[in-house]
C-alpha positions as a LaTeX table, in Angstrom:
\begin{tabular}{lrrr}
\hline
Residue & $x$ (\AA) & $y$ (\AA) & $z$ (\AA) \\
\hline
Met1 & 62.34 & 168.53 & $-104.04$ \\
His2 & 62.42 & 167.32 & $-100.44$ \\
Arg3 & 62.98 & 170.07 & $-97.89$ \\
Thr4 & 64.89 & 169.03 & $-94.81$ \\
Pro5 & 62.43 & 168.15 & $-92.04$ \\
Ile6 & 62.70 & 169.79 & $-88.64$ \\
Val7 & 62.19 & 167.58 & $-85.58$ \\
Leu8 & 61.21 & 169.52 & $-82.47$ \\
Thr9 & 62.29 & 167.45 & $-79.47$ \\
Ala10 & 60.81 & 168.07 & $-76.04$ \\
Phe11 & 60.54 & 166.17 & $-72.79$ \\
Gly12 & 56.75 & 166.21 & $-72.97$ \\
Thr13 & 54.10 & 167.36 & $-70.55$ \\
Ser14 & 50.82 & 166.20 & $-69.12$ \\
Thr15 & 49.78 & 169.71 & $-68.09$ \\
Ser16 & 48.52 & 172.85 & $-69.74$ \\
Ala17 & 52.10 & 173.50 & $-70.82$ \\
Cys18 & 51.07 & 171.87 & $-74.11$ \\
Ala19 & 49.89 & 175.36 & $-75.08$ \\
Thr20 & 53.55 & 176.41 & $-75.09$ \\
Tyr21 & 54.32 & 173.64 & $-77.59$ \\
Glu22 & 51.52 & 174.94 & $-79.80$ \\
Val23 & 53.01 & 178.44 & $-79.79$ \\
Ile24 & 56.45 & 177.08 & $-80.63$ \\
Glu25 & 54.99 & 175.04 & $-83.48$ \\
Gln26 & 53.10 & 178.03 & $-84.90$ \\
Arg27 & 56.23 & 180.17 & $-84.88$ \\
Met28 & 58.40 & 177.46 & $-86.42$ \\
Arg29 & 55.84 & 176.92 & $-89.19$ \\
Ala30 & 55.82 & 180.68 & $-89.83$ \\
Tyr31 & 59.64 & 180.86 & $-90.03$ \\
Tyr32 & 60.09 & 177.63 & $-92.03$ \\
Pro33 & 56.89 & 177.10 & $-94.03$ \\
Glu34 & 58.55 & 174.90 & $-96.68$ \\
His35 & 60.00 & 172.40 & $-94.21$ \\
Pro36 & 58.10 & 169.45 & $-92.77$ \\
Leu37 & 57.79 & 169.89 & $-89.00$ \\
Val38 & 57.43 & 166.93 & $-86.66$ \\
Trp39 & 57.62 & 166.38 & $-82.91$ \\
Ser40 & 59.45 & 163.85 & $-80.78$ \\
Phe41 & 59.37 & 163.41 & $-77.02$ \\
Thr42 & 61.99 & 162.04 & $-74.67$ \\
Ser43 & 59.86 & 161.07 & $-71.67$ \\
Gln44 & 59.27 & 157.32 & $-71.84$ \\
Arg45 & 56.49 & 157.56 & $-69.25$ \\
Leu46 & 54.58 & 160.20 & $-71.20$ \\
Arg47 & 55.11 & 158.36 & $-74.50$ \\
Asp48 & 53.74 & 155.20 & $-72.91$ \\
Lys49 & 50.76 & 157.15 & $-71.60$ \\
Ser50 & 49.99 & 158.49 & $-75.08$ \\
Arg51 & 50.22 & 155.10 & $-76.86$ \\
Asn52 & 46.44 & 154.54 & $-76.73$ \\
Gln53 & 45.66 & 157.98 & $-78.17$ \\
Pro54 & 45.17 & 158.69 & $-81.88$ \\
Ser55 & 48.26 & 160.91 & $-82.01$ \\
Ala56 & 50.71 & 158.90 & $-79.93$ \\
Trp57 & 53.94 & 160.65 & $-79.01$ \\
Lys58 & 57.07 & 159.17 & $-80.58$ \\
Ser59 & 60.70 & 159.08 & $-79.54$ \\
Thr60 & 63.31 & 160.91 & $-81.57$ \\
Glu61 & 64.61 & 157.58 & $-82.83$ \\
Glu62 & 61.13 & 156.52 & $-84.00$ \\
Val63 & 60.62 & 159.84 & $-85.81$ \\
Leu64 & 64.02 & 159.66 & $-87.54$ \\
Val65 & 63.37 & 156.08 & $-88.68$ \\
Glu66 & 60.00 & 157.12 & $-90.13$ \\
Leu67 & 61.57 & 160.09 & $-91.92$ \\
His68 & 64.25 & 157.82 & $-93.39$ \\
Gln69 & 61.55 & 155.40 & $-94.58$ \\
Gln70 & 59.87 & 158.37 & $-96.29$ \\
Gly71 & 63.07 & 159.02 & $-98.23$ \\
Tyr72 & 64.72 & 161.77 & $-96.18$ \\
Gln73 & 68.49 & 161.48 & $-95.84$ \\
Gln74 & 68.86 & 164.17 & $-93.18$ \\
Ala75 & 66.87 & 166.12 & $-90.62$ \\
Val76 & 67.41 & 169.00 & $-88.24$ \\
Val77 & 66.76 & 167.96 & $-84.63$ \\
Gln78 & 66.02 & 170.99 & $-82.47$ \\
Ser79 & 66.02 & 170.27 & $-78.76$ \\
Leu80 & 63.63 & 172.29 & $-76.65$ \\
His81 & 65.12 & 171.03 & $-73.37$ \\
Ile82 & 65.97 & 173.85 & $-71.01$ \\
\hline
\end{tabular}
């Protein structure tokens, strides 16, 4: 059975604030261990900067399209924008 994926959506960062994202991810995985957890980022500039890296950042739209292609009919999108 497919568990509903959770998409964590953040602006993105090019600083050491990435450590905060890691803490959030660890806690979300602890609270929802059965659910797939994926990230999306809203900053076009930072997504463009990451394109040449092995784990390129994706937009929310890109992530949702990929999840749909994997057979998911719904997802929870949790914004981390403050």
